[in-house]
N, C-alpha and C positions, 0 to 999 in steps of 0.2 A: 348912557347915563346923561340924559339931557339936562338934568338939574345941576350939573357940575361942569360948566363949560370951561372953567379955568384950570381944572385938574388935568395934568398931563396924561396922555394915553398910557404911558408906561405905568403910572400909578393906578389908573382904572383897571388895567389888565392884572396888575399885581393883586388888587383887592378881590377880583373875581377868582383868581387862583387860590388865594388864602381862604375864601369862603368854601371852596371845595375841599381843600386840605385840612381845614379846621375840624371837619366832621370826624375823620378817623383819629386825628390828634387828640380830640376830646376824650375818645374812648381809651386811647393808649395812655395818656397822661392821668386819666382817672383811675387806673389800675392801683390796687393796694400794695404794689411793689415798685421799687425803683427800676426804671428802664433806661437804656442808653439815651433816649430822647430827653429824659428828665435831667440830664446833665446841663442842658442849656435852655430847656423849656419848662414852663409850669402852667397850671390852669388857675385862672382868677375867677372866683365866683362873686357876682355882685348883682344888685337889683337895679333895674332901669329907672332912671329918675322920672321919666314921664309915664312909662307903661306899667311900672311896678313888677314887670316880669323878671324872673331869675335868668341870669346869663352866665355862661361859662366860656371864658375867652382864653385860648392858648396864647401865651406870650413868651418871648425870650427874656432871659435875665442874665445878669452878671453880678457876682458877689462883690460887695464894696464894704469891707470890714464886716460889722454885724448886720448890715443892711443888704438889700438887693436893689439893682437898678434895671429898669425896663424902658426901652424906647417906646413912647406912646404916640404913634403916628396916626391913630384913628380917633373917631368920635367917642369910642367907648370910654376914654379917659374922662369925659364930661360927667360920667356917673360916679367918679371918685372925688368930685368937689366936696370940700368939707372935711375930708380925711377920716370918715367913719371907718371903723375896722371892717375888713373883708376877709374871706377865707381863701387861702391859696392851697392848691394841691401841689406839693413840692416833694419830688423824689418819693412818691408813693404815700405821703403822709399829709394830713390836713393841718395847716398852721394858720394862725391869725396874724394879720399884718395891718398896719396903718399906712395908707398911701399919702405921700407928699408929692404934689405936682410941682416940678421945677420948670419955670417959665422964662427966667432970665437968660437971654441969648448967650451971654458970656459963660454962665454956669452950664447951660445946655451943651455948648461946644466943648467945654473942658471935660464934662462927664462923658460925652459921646466919644471923645478921643480915648479916654480910659477904657470905655466899654469895647471899642473896636480893637484896642490892643489886646484885651482879654479874649475877645471873640471876633476874629477878622471877618467872619461871615456876615456880621451886621452891616458891613460896608455896602453890600449888595442891596440890602433891604432899606437902609436909611436913605441913600440916594442924594446926600448933600455933597455938592462938588468940593474938590480940594483946590486950594490956591497954588500959586507957583512954588511955594516953599514946602508943599506936601501936607500942610495943615488944612483943617476944614475951613472953607471959605466963610469968613464972618458974615458977609452979606447973605450967603446961602442959609446959614444957621438962623439969622434974623428973619429971613423970609419964611423959613419952615415954622418958626415959632409963631410968626404972625398968622400963619394959616392953620394953627392948632397943634403943631408938634410939641410934645412935652417929654420930659424924662420923669418917670415915676420912681421915686425912692420909696421902697417898701421897708418900713420899720417892723421887724418881726416881733411877735408877742403882743399881749394885750396892752391897752393904754395904761401908763403908769398911774397909780391911784392918786398921787399928789397932783399930777397934771389935770386929771379929770375933776378933782375936787376944786382946784383953782378956777377951772372954766365954768363951774356951775354957780359961782357966787357972785 
């Protein structure tokens, strides 16, 4: 990948592995029944901002009260700008969700800690180093955010009528 000289080899290899694994995961997560994989993974359907193509992206998630949280380490999150509702395939059902992109490094670090406590496997995929005290390294979090890492907070359900009426006037 000559166009990404600053991207570490580990991340480039991880991206290649996910490209291959995403094919069967799309089929598995798209089934009309809940599967064991659906306990931590869901399928996000969105339209490409430049191409207009329909995409289905398998992503991990962690419940956070009525919302879901997803680590957004790829460019796919750019398609979520603006917070337009998207379709999620969650535990064998289609649901509507409004994405909120979290960019503040302090909030990203706080939410990542919460997510990794609920799903320790995320530590392998997120790859942000830990400081001497065991917490995520703030400089590592800030660097990740600077390079496009986001947390996606998914607000389940359609947009509230009052909020959409306020935004249109």
